[in-house]
N, C-alpha and C positions, 0 to 999 in steps of 0.2 A: 909033352908040354909040362913045364914045372908048375903044378897047381898051387904050390905054396905062395908064389908071387902073382898068380893070376887074379886080377881084381873082379872081372866080370864073367869069365867063363870057367866052368869046372874042368872042362877038357876040350879037346879039339872037336869032338862030336857035336858040341853045341854050336860051334862055328859052321860045321858042315850042314847042320839043320837050317841055319840062316841062309847059306848059299843055296840050299835046296828050295827054300821058300822063294828066294829071288828068281831062281830058274823057272819055277812054276808060274810066278807072276809075269816073267818075261815071255814065256810061252803063251800065256793067256793074252798078253798085250799083242803079240804077233798074230794071233788068230782073229783079233778084232778087225772087222772089214775096213773101218776107217783108218786104222793104223797100218794095215797092209797097203792101202792107197798111199799113205805118207811114205812108206818104205820104197814103193815103186817109183815115186816121184824123186826121191833123194838118192837112191842107190840103183846102179845099173842092174838089170835083170840077171846078168851072168853071175853076180855075186849072191843073188838071192835063191839060187837053186837048192842049196843045202846050207842051213845055218846051224852053228854050234855055239855053245856058251863056254866061256872061260872065267873061272873065279878070279876076282881081282883083289878086292879088299873089303874090310868091314871097318866102319868108322863110328865111334860114339860121339854124339854131338850134344853139348850142353847149351841150351838156348836161354837159360835163366841163370840167375846167380846161385840157385840152389844146386848143390853138388849131387843131390839124390834124385834128380829128374833129368833124364837124358833121352835122346832118340838114337836109334841104330840105323845107319845107312849101309846097305850092302850093294856093292858095285860088281856087276858082271859085264864081260865084254861079249858082244855079238861078233862071231867070226864066220867068214865064208868058208866053203869047203877047201879053199886054198890057203886058209889061215890069214886072210886079209881082215884086219879089224874094221868093222863097219860102224860101230858105235858102242856106247856104253848105256847100260840100263841100271838105274839106281832104284832099289826097293827100300822103303823106309817103314819102320815100325816103332812103336813106343817101347818103353823099357819092360813092359809086361807082355809084349808079343802081339799087340793089336796093329794090323796094317794101317798105315797112315796115308801113304802116297807112293807113286812110282812114276818115273820119267825116263824117256829115252832121249839120248843126245847123239845126233848123227856126227860121224867123223867125215871129213873131206877125204875122198880117195883120189890120190894122184896116180894117174896111169902113165 
């Protein structure tokens, strides 16, 4: 990565840390019993046998007119063992690394 032009990350390792945080939050989300029930209602059991994560993107979001205050959204994709995309998990933190929120968005699976 060319750090001379990088505005927010010193190097790729900082991005990998964010993806790691999102994966940990996604794993925690999946272990929650209420969320497991949601998963089983929305997604056929055959797809839930083994779930993997795929890094997707990191987005910086400014919600105010101040350029020095932003939120970081990290999106990972939940994949079945056959690499069927089941949904996306978005982990959000503030610009100093405090967890703000996370959400799972189900994809419709066409068979």
